[in-house]
C-alpha positions as CSV (number, residue, x, y, z in Angstrom):
1,M,82.7,116.1,-13.0
2,T,85.2,119.0,-13.2
3,T,84.4,121.6,-15.9
4,R,87.3,123.4,-17.4
5,L,86.5,127.0,-18.3
6,P,87.9,128.8,-21.4
7,L,91.0,131.1,-20.8
8,P,89.6,134.4,-19.4
9,N,89.7,137.3,-21.9
10,W,91.6,139.5,-19.4
11,K,94.7,137.3,-20.0
12,R,94.6,137.9,-23.7
13,T,94.2,141.7,-23.1
14,A,97.1,141.8,-20.7
15,A,99.4,140.0,-23.2
16,L,98.4,142.4,-26.0
17,L,98.9,145.5,-23.8
18,L,102.3,144.3,-22.8
19,A,103.3,143.8,-26.4
20,V,102.0,147.3,-27.4
21,S,103.8,148.9,-24.4
22,L,107.1,147.3,-25.2
23,T,106.8,148.3,-28.9
24,A,106.2,151.9,-28.0
25,A,109.1,151.9,-25.6
26,A,111.4,150.6,-28.3
27,C,110.3,153.3,-30.8
28,G,111.2,156.0,-28.3
29,S,114.7,154.7,-27.6
30,D,118.0,155.4,-29.5
31,D,119.5,152.2,-28.2
32,P,119.5,149.6,-31.0
33,E,120.1,146.8,-28.4
34,A,117.1,148.0,-26.4
35,A,115.0,148.0,-29.5
36,A,116.1,144.5,-30.4
37,G,115.4,143.4,-26.8
38,V,111.9,144.9,-27.1
39,D,111.4,143.1,-30.4
40,D,112.4,139.9,-28.6
41,Q,110.1,140.7,-25.7
42,T,107.3,141.5,-28.2
43,E,107.9,138.3,-30.0
44,Q,107.9,136.5,-26.7
45,A,104.6,138.1,-25.7
46,V,103.0,137.0,-29.0
47,E,104.4,133.6,-28.5
48,A,102.9,133.6,-25.0
49,E,99.6,134.6,-26.3
50,E,99.7,131.9,-28.9
51,A,100.7,129.4,-26.3
52,M,97.7,130.5,-24.1
53,E,95.4,130.2,-27.1
54,D,96.8,126.7,-27.7
55,E,96.2,125.9,-24.1
56,E,92.7,127.2,-24.3
57,G,92.1,125.1,-27.4
58,S,93.5,122.1,-25.7
59,M,91.3,122.7,-22.7
60,E,88.2,123.1,-24.9
61,D,89.2,119.8,-26.7
62,D,89.5,118.2,-23.3
63,E,86.1,119.5,-22.2
64,S,84.6,118.3,-25.5
65,M,86.1,114.9,-25.0
66,E,84.8,114.7,-21.4
67,E,81.3,115.7,-22.6
68,D,81.5,113.1,-25.4
69,S,82.7,110.5,-22.8
70,M,79.8,111.5,-20.5
71,E,77.3,111.2,-23.3
72,D,78.8,107.8,-24.2
73,E,78.5,106.7,-20.5
74,D,74.9,107.9,-20.2
75,S,74.0,106.1,-23.4
76,M,75.7,103.0,-22.2
77,E,73.8,103.3,-18.8
78,E,70.5,103.8,-20.6
79,D,71.1,100.8,-22.8
80,S,72.1,98.7,-19.8
81,M,68.9,99.8,-17.9
82,E,66.8,99.0,-20.9
83,E,68.4,95.6,-21.2
84,D,67.9,95.0,-17.4
85,S,64.3,96.0,-17.7
86,M,63.8,93.7,-20.7
87,G,65.5,91.0,-18.6
88,E,63.1,91.6,-15.7
89,D,60.1,91.6,-18.0
90,S,61.4,88.3,-19.5
91,M,61.8,86.8,-16.0
92,E,58.3,87.8,-15.0
93,E,56.9,86.4,-18.2
94,D,58.8,83.2,-17.7
95,S,57.5,83.0,-14.1
96,M,53.9,83.5,-15.2
97,E,54.3,81.0,-17.9
98,E,55.8,78.5,-15.4
99,E,52.9,79.0,-13.0
100,G,50.4,78.6,-15.9
101,A,52.2,75.4,-17.0
102,M,52.2,74.0,-13.5
103,S,48.4,74.6,-13.2
104,E,47.8,73.3,-16.7
105,G,49.8,70.1,-16.0
106,R,48.2,69.4,-12.7
107,P,45.4,66.9,-12.5
108,T,41.8,68.3,-12.1
109,I,39.0,66.9,-10.0
110,D,35.3,66.6,-11.0
111,I,33.1,66.3,-7.9
112,T,29.5,66.4,-6.8
113,F,28.2,66.8,-3.3
114,E,25.0,65.7,-1.5
115,G,23.9,67.3,1.7
116,L,26.4,70.2,1.7
117,E,24.9,73.6,2.5
118,P,26.1,77.2,2.4
119,L,28.4,78.1,5.2
120,G,27.7,81.9,5.2
121,D,30.2,84.7,5.5
122,N,32.5,83.4,8.3
123,F,33.5,80.0,7.0
124,E,34.3,78.2,3.7
125,Y,35.0,74.7,2.5
126,E,38.4,73.6,1.2
127,L,39.3,70.6,-0.8
128,W,42.6,68.8,-0.1
129,T,44.4,65.9,-1.7
130,V,46.7,63.8,0.5
131,V,50.1,63.1,-1.0
132,D,52.6,60.9,1.0
133,G,50.6,61.7,4.1
134,A,50.7,65.5,3.6
135,P,47.7,67.7,2.6
136,V,47.8,69.7,-0.6
137,T,45.1,72.3,-1.2
138,G,42.9,71.9,-4.3
139,G,40.5,74.8,-4.0
140,I,38.5,77.0,-1.7
141,F,34.7,77.0,-2.2
142,D,31.2,77.4,-0.8
143,I,27.8,76.0,-1.8
144,D,25.1,78.4,-3.1
145,A,21.4,78.1,-2.4
146,A,20.9,75.8,-5.4
147,G,23.5,73.4,-4.0
148,D,26.2,74.3,-6.7
149,V,29.9,74.8,-6.0
150,V,31.0,78.5,-6.0
151,F,34.8,79.0,-5.9
152,S,36.2,81.6,-3.5
153,S,39.2,82.3,-5.7
154,D,40.0,83.0,-9.3
155,Q,40.2,79.3,-10.2
156,D,37.2,77.5,-11.7
157,V,38.2,73.9,-11.2
158,F,39.4,71.7,-8.3
159,Y,43.0,70.6,-8.6
160,G,44.2,67.2,-7.8
161,H,47.8,65.9,-7.5
162,D,49.8,63.1,-9.0
163,G,50.3,60.3,-6.4
164,A,47.4,61.5,-4.2
165,S,45.9,58.8,-2.0
166,D,42.8,60.6,-0.6
167,V,40.5,63.6,-1.0
168,V,39.3,65.4,2.1
169,I,36.9,68.4,2.6
170,S,37.6,70.7,5.5
171,I,35.7,73.7,6.9
172,E,38.0,76.8,7.3
173,P,37.5,80.3,8.7
174,A,37.0,82.8,6.0
175,V,40.0,84.7,7.3
176,D,42.4,81.9,7.9
177,P,46.0,82.5,9.0
178,D,46.8,78.8,9.2
179,P,47.8,77.1,5.9
180,A,47.1,73.7,7.3
181,P,43.6,72.0,7.2
182,A,41.3,72.8,10.1
183,A,40.3,70.1,12.5
184,A,36.7,70.1,11.2
185,K,36.7,67.7,8.2
186,P,33.2,66.5,7.4
187,L,34.0,64.4,4.3
188,G,36.9,62.2,3.1
189,G,37.5,59.4,0.6
190,A,40.3,57.2,-0.8
191,I,41.2,57.6,-4.5
192,A,41.0,54.4,-6.4
193,D,43.5,53.3,-9.1
194,D,41.3,54.7,-11.8
195,G,41.1,58.1,-10.1
196,S,37.5,57.7,-8.8
197,F,36.5,58.3,-5.2
198,T,33.5,58.4,-2.9
199,L,33.3,60.9,0.0
200,G,31.7,60.1,3.3
201,T,31.8,60.7,7.0
202,S,33.3,57.4,7.8
203,H,36.8,58.2,6.3
204,P,39.4,58.3,9.1
205,A,40.2,62.0,8.3
206,A,36.5,62.8,8.8
207,F,34.4,61.4,11.7
208,G,35.4,57.8,11.2
209,T,31.8,56.7,11.2
210,D,28.8,57.0,8.9
211,F,26.4,57.5,11.9
212,A,24.5,54.4,10.7
213,D,24.2,53.1,14.2
214,A,23.1,56.5,15.7
215,S,19.7,56.4,17.4
216,G,17.7,58.4,19.9
217,G,14.4,59.7,21.1
218,Y,12.7,62.7,22.6
219,I,9.7,63.9,24.6
220,L,7.7,67.1,24.8
221,A,7.6,68.6,28.3
222,T,8.4,71.9,30.2
223,P,9.7,70.8,33.6
224,S,11.0,74.3,34.5
225,N,7.6,75.9,35.0
226,G,5.7,73.3,37.0
227,P,3.4,70.4,36.0
228,D,0.7,70.7,33.4
229,T,1.8,74.1,32.1
230,D,2.8,74.7,28.5
231,E,4.0,71.1,28.2
232,L,4.0,71.3,24.4
233,S,6.7,74.0,24.5
234,G,9.6,72.0,25.7
235,L,11.8,69.5,23.8
236,W,14.1,67.0,25.7
237,F,16.3,64.3,24.2
238,L,15.6,61.6,26.7
239,Q,13.0,58.9,27.3
240,V,10.6,58.3,30.1
241,G,11.4,55.1,32.0
242,D,9.8,53.3,34.9
243,D,12.1,55.1,37.3
244,G,12.1,58.5,35.6
245,P,14.1,60.2,32.8
246,E,16.7,58.1,31.1
247,A,19.3,58.7,28.4
248,S,18.0,58.2,24.9
249,L,20.8,59.3,22.5
250,N,23.2,56.7,21.1
251,L,25.9,58.8,19.3
252,P,29.5,58.1,18.4
253,E,32.2,60.2,20.0
254,L,33.2,63.1,17.8
255,P,36.7,64.0,16.8
256,E,38.3,67.3,17.7
257,G,36.6,70.3,16.2
258,W,33.1,69.1,16.4
259,V,30.1,69.1,18.7
260,Y,26.5,67.9,18.7
261,E,23.6,70.4,18.8
262,G,19.9,69.8,19.5
263,W,17.2,71.7,17.6
264,A,13.5,72.2,17.7
265,V,12.0,73.4,14.4
266,A,8.6,75.1,14.6
267,D,6.9,76.8,11.6
268,G,10.2,76.3,9.7
269,Q,12.2,78.2,12.3
270,P,15.1,76.3,13.9
271,I,15.7,77.0,17.6
272,S,18.7,75.6,19.4
273,T,18.5,73.6,22.5
274,G,22.3,73.8,23.1
275,T,25.5,72.0,22.2
276,F,26.9,68.9,23.8
277,T,29.4,66.1,23.4
278,D,27.8,63.5,25.7
279,G,24.2,62.6,25.0
280,A,23.8,61.3,28.6
281,A,24.7,64.7,30.2
282,A,23.3,68.2,30.1
283,D,24.0,70.6,27.2
284,D,25.6,74.0,27.5
285,F,22.5,76.2,27.2
286,D,19.4,77.1,29.3
287,G,18.6,80.6,28.1
288,F,15.0,79.9,27.2
289,T,14.2,77.7,30.3
290,G,12.0,78.8,33.2
291,P,13.2,79.0,36.9
292,G,12.5,75.4,37.9
293,D,14.8,72.4,37.9
294,V,15.3,70.4,34.6
295,P,16.7,67.0,33.9
296,A,20.5,66.6,33.2
297,Y,20.1,65.7,29.6
298,P,20.2,67.7,26.4
299,G,17.0,69.8,25.8
300,E,15.2,73.1,26.5
301,D,12.0,74.6,27.6
302,F,11.0,77.5,25.2
303,L,9.4,79.8,27.7
304,V,11.4,83.0,28.0
305,N,13.8,85.3,26.1
306,A,12.3,84.3,22.7
307,P,14.5,85.1,19.6
308,D,13.3,87.8,17.2
309,G,10.3,86.7,15.1
310,I,9.2,83.9,17.6
311,D,6.7,84.0,20.4
312,F,7.1,81.9,23.6
313,P,5.6,79.6,24.7
314,I,5.5,77.9,21.4
315,N,3.6,74.8,20.3
316,L,6.0,72.2,18.9
317,Q,3.4,69.9,17.5
318,G,3.9,69.3,13.8
319,G,7.5,70.5,13.9
320,L,10.9,68.7,13.9
321,A,13.3,67.4,16.5
322,V,16.9,67.4,15.2
323,I,20.4,66.4,16.3
324,S,23.1,68.0,14.1
325,V,26.9,67.8,14.1
326,E,28.4,71.3,14.1
327,P,31.9,72.8,13.8
328,A,33.0,73.7,17.3
329,D,33.5,77.4,16.2
330,D,30.2,77.6,14.4
331,N,28.1,80.7,15.1
332,D,25.4,80.1,12.5
333,P,21.9,80.3,13.9
334,A,20.8,77.4,11.7
335,P,21.8,73.7,11.9
336,F,24.8,72.5,9.9
337,A,24.1,70.2,7.0
338,L,25.2,67.0,8.8
339,K,22.1,65.9,10.8
340,P,22.5,62.3,11.9
341,L,19.1,62.2,13.7
342,V,15.8,63.8,12.6
343,G,12.3,63.1,13.9
344,E,9.0,64.5,12.8
345,I,7.0,65.7,15.8
346,P,3.4,64.4,15.3
347,A,0.7,66.9,14.9
348,D,-1.1,65.2,17.8
349,A,2.0,64.7,19.9
350,E,1.3,64.4,23.7
351,P,3.5,65.4,26.6
352,F,5.8,62.9,28.4
353,T,5.5,60.4,25.5
354,N,8.5,58.8,24.0
355,Y,9.1,59.5,20.3
356,D,11.9,58.1,18.1
357,L,14.4,60.0,16.0
358,G,15.1,58.7,12.5
359,T,18.2,59.0,10.4
360,G,18.9,62.3,8.8
361,P,19.6,63.3,5.1
362,V,22.5,61.9,3.1
363,F,25.8,63.8,3.5
364,S,28.3,62.6,0.9
365,G,30.1,63.3,-2.3
366,S,31.8,61.5,-5.2
367,G,34.2,62.4,-8.0
368,Q,37.0,61.6,-10.3
369,Q,40.6,62.8,-10.5
370,N,41.7,63.4,-14.1
371,N,45.2,63.1,-15.4
372,G,47.1,66.4,-15.9
């Protein structure tokens, strides 16, 4: 903005001095025409001063008008900003109301689980509904020590979806950059016309089997440290045949994202024998085994490098032999909840004797999708 300053005082002073000077000169002259000329000049000087004053007044009026205009513009801008702010607040409120309305209008799911266990800090469960073949998330959760659902977000219910055909449970990393379901899906079920569903491992999105036909056996022995030495401290998932060790495990092939794992449980402490995908071949672990040769089947001698809190060699009589199904990325030192085969090791178990594995605990769920 250009600011116009008032007419400087020195201009007024110069005009007045000029008028005084001319008047004095006229008084000292005998020439009437000169005096008249001086009067004219004096009158002109006064008129000039008045003109300058008028100009100053005009300039001051202009300045006042500009200031008023600026104030009006500032006021209009402030009003506009306030209106914009109110508009933004209104849009945010509308957006929040729309989100709330979408959640309120969405179907909810009531569900109970059997066999699910806590996943720990590194993984979490996620519920999905399948709509036109595409997964839609319905909630992230874990299971607490009492077996109850604990949501990992601000929601307190599972959400369904109109037109959903299936419900699927996946196991996701706790820090998950992928918005799609992970390959590890332990449970799934089709939604009936009345909204009810039953979750099981036999759903095509899960394992495609209920493990009802799974079977197997085990022996106690420690082949890696020579005969008749600590034989009750080794667990091998095989059977002794007429011609030597034979495969004992009958297990379905697992989908991507899953592996089997063998376990010995002594004094309530599970100890892994290693993971595998083929029950007729060696597993991926031999860290507790002695220096000698061992059969090419899943199993382990518990002789060296004992975990904290356990002393090797360990007597496995009265414990458990377990085959679990584990997420391929699992790093939990305990078995996952899905245990298709479990066998109690007799308190009087003998080495090199075939013992059968039985079916494990139920691993399932059921629920109802409610209309929105």
